[in-house]
C-alpha positions, 0 to 999 in steps of 0.5 A: 813152635816157630821153625827157622832155617839158620844156614842157607845160600843163594845163587845170586851171591854164593858161587856154590849155590844153584837156587835163587833167593826167590826159589829158596823162600818158596821151597821153605814156605812149602815145607812149613818153615816160618822163617829163614836166614840167608847166610851167603858166603862172605868176601873171604869165602865162596862168593862170586869172584866178580863180587870179590873183585869189585873195587867200590865197597858199597857196590860190593855190599850191594852185590853181596846182599842181592840174594838176601834181598830177593828172598826177602821180597819173595818172603814178604809176598808169600808170608815167610820171614826172611832174615839177614846173616852171612858166613864168614870164612877163617882158613876153613872155619866157617862162622855164621854171623847174625845181628848185623845188616847191610848198612853195618857192612857199608859202614865197616869196610875194615871188617874184611881186613880184620883178623878173625879175632877182631872181626868177632869182637866187631860183631859182638860190639855191634850186638851180634852173635857168632855160631860156628858152622860144621866145626868138625867137617872134613873134606878135600877143600879143608886143610885143617880143623880150626876152633875159636872157642873164645870168640863164638856164642854157639855151635851148629851141632847138626849140618845137613851138608856134612857127608858123615853123621860123626862130624855132627856128633863131634860138634855136639860133644864140642858144644856140650863140653864148652856149654855153647848154645846148640843150633842146627842148619841145612846149609842148603845150596840146591833143590836136591838138598834133602837133609834139611835142619834148622831150629825150633823157637818158642817165640816168633822173632820179629827181627834177627836181633830176636834170634841173636837174643835166643842164641846168647841166652840159650833160648833155642827150644830144639834142633830140627833133624831131617826125620822131623820133616815131612817132605 
């Protein structure tokens, strides 16, 4: 089975992370993962303020993708697949976005001004997929729970950053109720994060498009739980 991390952050881009893309790649390689998806916080989330404040769109995108590109270069060196994604924030609802790339972002500056419903439509029109990350998390920085079931393709039913397992249990109930594809993600930010997750795939994805296909066709073979890993 192919072991894939689907939700993680780098200190080059996400203000809340302390591990560089290179460090993340090396850690996951050492833990036996076959691939990772870098999903740094987008401009409407917790990316660095100097990135948000950049007035030139292409420069802003270049800064945003720095963590991914560092991880990709290291992954190529050590034999780890590294794919691009991002975590879009809608008033506390965090939407993992897969299937677009750096050039798509450069070509679509309007994506950050669009409301969440139009944003999701843009991603789907581009052939991408959206997974709602930790939809039932409760924390001091979150004012309310927001769900957009008509616009997502999957639900993260295990998130390693959730403080209580009940938040994951509720996510699984939500996914089962609507028939959504179920995924898992570590939400890794730091070296001390030890509740790692991800998904198992029966095939080896050659691109992020292959993982999008698996989401849209409910081809996820299983969710990885921390107890499944030996570290």
